[in-house]
C-alpha positions in Angstrom: -33.4 -12.1 -46.2 -34.8 -13.4 -42.9 -34.7 -11.3 -39.8 -33.1 -14.0 -37.6 -29.9 -13.7 -39.7 -29.5 -10.1 -38.9 -27.3 -8.9 -36.0 -29.3 -7.2 -33.3 -29.2 -3.5 -33.3 -26.9 -1.9 -30.7 -28.7 -0.2 -27.8 -29.1 3.5 -27.8 -26.4 5.4 -25.9 -29.2 6.9 -23.8 -30.8 3.6 -22.9 -29.9 2.5 -19.5 -27.5 5.3 -18.9 -27.9 5.1 -15.1 -27.3 1.4 -15.1 -24.2 1.7 -17.3 -22.7 4.4 -15.1 -22.8 2.2 -12.0 -21.5 -0.9 -14.0 -18.7 1.1 -15.7 -15.2 -0.5 -15.2 -13.7 3.0 -14.8 -16.3 3.9 -12.1 -15.8 0.5 -10.4 -12.0 0.9 -10.3 -12.2 4.5 -9.1 -14.6 3.9 -6.2 -12.1 2.1 -4.0 -9.5 4.8 -4.7 -11.9 7.6 -3.8 -13.1 5.7 -0.7 -9.5 5.3 0.5 -8.8 8.9 0.0 -12.0 9.8 1.9 -11.2 7.5 4.7 -7.7 8.9 4.9 -9.0 12.5 4.9 -11.5 11.7 7.6 -8.9 9.9 9.7 -6.5 12.8 9.4 -9.2 15.4 10.3 -10.3 13.3 13.3 -6.8 13.1 14.5 -6.6 9.3 14.3 -3.4 9.6 12.2 -0.7 12.1 13.3 1.7 13.9 10.9 4.5 11.5 11.7 2.2 8.6 10.9 1.4 10.0 7.5 5.1 10.3 6.7 5.5 6.6 7.8 2.6 5.5 5.7 3.9 7.4 2.7 7.3 5.8 3.1 5.7 2.4 3.3 3.7 2.8 0.2 6.3 4.6 -2.0 9.5 3.0 -0.7 8.3 -0.5 -0.1 5.0 -1.5 -1.6 5.1 0.2 -4.9 8.6 -1.0 -5.8 7.5 -4.5 -4.8 4.6 -4.3 -7.2 6.9 -2.9 -9.9 9.5 -5.6 -9.5 7.1 -8.5 -9.1 5.2 -7.6 -12.3 8.3 -6.8 -14.4 10.2 -9.9 -13.2 7.6 -12.0 -15.1 8.3 -10.2 -18.4 11.1 -10.8 -21.0 12.5 -7.7 -22.6 11.5 -9.0 -26.1 7.9 -9.0 -24.9 7.8 -5.3 -24.1 6.2 -2.9 -26.5 7.8 0.5 -26.2 5.6 2.3 -28.7 3.0 3.3 -26.0 5.8 4.5 -23.8 7.4 6.5 -26.7 4.0 8.0 -27.5 3.5 9.0 -23.9 6.9 10.8 -23.7 6.4 12.5 -27.1 3.1 13.9 -25.8 4.7 14.8 -22.5 7.6 16.6 -24.1 5.3 18.5 -26.5 3.2 19.6 -23.5 6.4 20.5 -21.6 7.8 22.6 -24.5 4.4 24.2 -25.1 4.1 25.3 -21.5 7.6 26.8 -21.7 6.7 28.6 -25.0 3.4 30.0 -23.6 4.8 30.9 -20.1 8.3 32.0 -21.2 11.6 30.5 -20.2 11.8 31.1 -16.5 11.6 29.2 -13.2 7.9 29.4 -12.9 7.4 28.1 -16.4 9.7 25.1 -15.7 7.8 24.2 -12.6 4.4 24.6 -14.3 5.7 22.5 -17.2 6.6 19.7 -14.8 3.3 19.9 -13.1 1.5 19.7 -16.4 3.4 16.6 -17.5 4.0 14.6 -14.3 1.0 12.4 -14.1 -0.4 10.2 -11.3 0.5 6.9 -13.0 0.7 4.9 -9.8 -2.2 5.6 -7.5 -4.9 6.2 -10.1 -3.2 4.6 -13.2 -2.4 1.1 -11.8 -6.0 0.3 -10.7 -7.5 1.7 -13.8 -5.1 0.1 -16.3 -5.2 -3.3 -14.4 -9.0 -3.3 -14.6 -9.3 -2.1 -18.2 -6.4 -3.9 -19.9 -5.4 -6.6 -17.4 -1.8 -7.8 -16.9 -0.7 -6.9 -20.5 -1.7 -3.3 -19.9 -0.1 -3.3 -16.5 3.2 -4.4 -18.0 3.1 -1.4 -20.4 2.2 1.0 -17.6 4.9 -0.4 -15.3 7.4 0.0 -18.1 6.4 3.6 -18.3 6.5 4.1 -14.5 10.0 2.6 -14.3 11.4 5.5 -16.4 8.7 8.1 -15.8 10.3 9.9 -12.9 13.8 9.5 -14.2 13.1 11.1 -17.5 10.6 13.8 -16.5 12.3 14.9 -13.3 15.8 15.0 -14.9 14.5 17.0 -17.8 12.7 19.4 -15.5 15.7 19.9 -13.2 18.0 20.6 -16.3 15.4 23.1 -17.7 15.0 24.7 -14.2 18.7 25.1 -13.7 19.1 26.6 -17.2 16.2 29.0 -16.5 17.9 30.0 -13.2 21.2 30.5 -14.9 19.5 32.5 -17.7 17.7 34.7 -15.1 20.9 35.3 -13.1 22.9 36.2 -16.2 20.3 38.4 -17.6 21.7 37.8 -21.1 20.0 35.5 -23.5 22.2 33.0 -25.4 23.1 29.4 -25.2 26.8 29.9 -24.6 26.1 32.1 -21.6 23.6 29.7 -20.1 26.0 26.8 -20.5 28.8 28.7 -18.8 26.5 29.8 -15.9 25.2 26.2 -15.5 28.8 24.9 -15.4 29.6 27.4 -12.6 26.5 26.4 -10.6 27.3 22.7 -11.1 30.9 22.9 -9.8 
């Protein structure tokens, strides 16, 4: 067997570690996000942006620009092209983490809020640049499918659990029937 027919050996994971860190797609996509955060922090500390301005900027980003990105990307997709398996896997993991937090912390208001905090991820500001760079438009379609139902599913679930926990705490009596009756009284 001749040596020219053999595939070259892969480089050692330690070789060129410094060069690889700076050329990493994850690093390259996070640098602009971190720089924007730093610029915003410095601008806020220096007084260049007032509190009213931050509210306006937040409204612009979350009420105008993010929905435009969502609708522009999703308008180019046919429903039969969507792969819901990654979205399903995400929600299975999120609900397991949510339930696990409730089991560890107990069924109370604090646990419901902690469970939401543990499962509600930053899929927009960090997720979009990373997924777009790593997986391109196909990955972005999957992420935006997730984003379109992320808040609806997680916030609704958290509010229901929080209301049940409040009703449970106010009643002081464990039991599903008691919690349902107290929740009905609070809803009406």
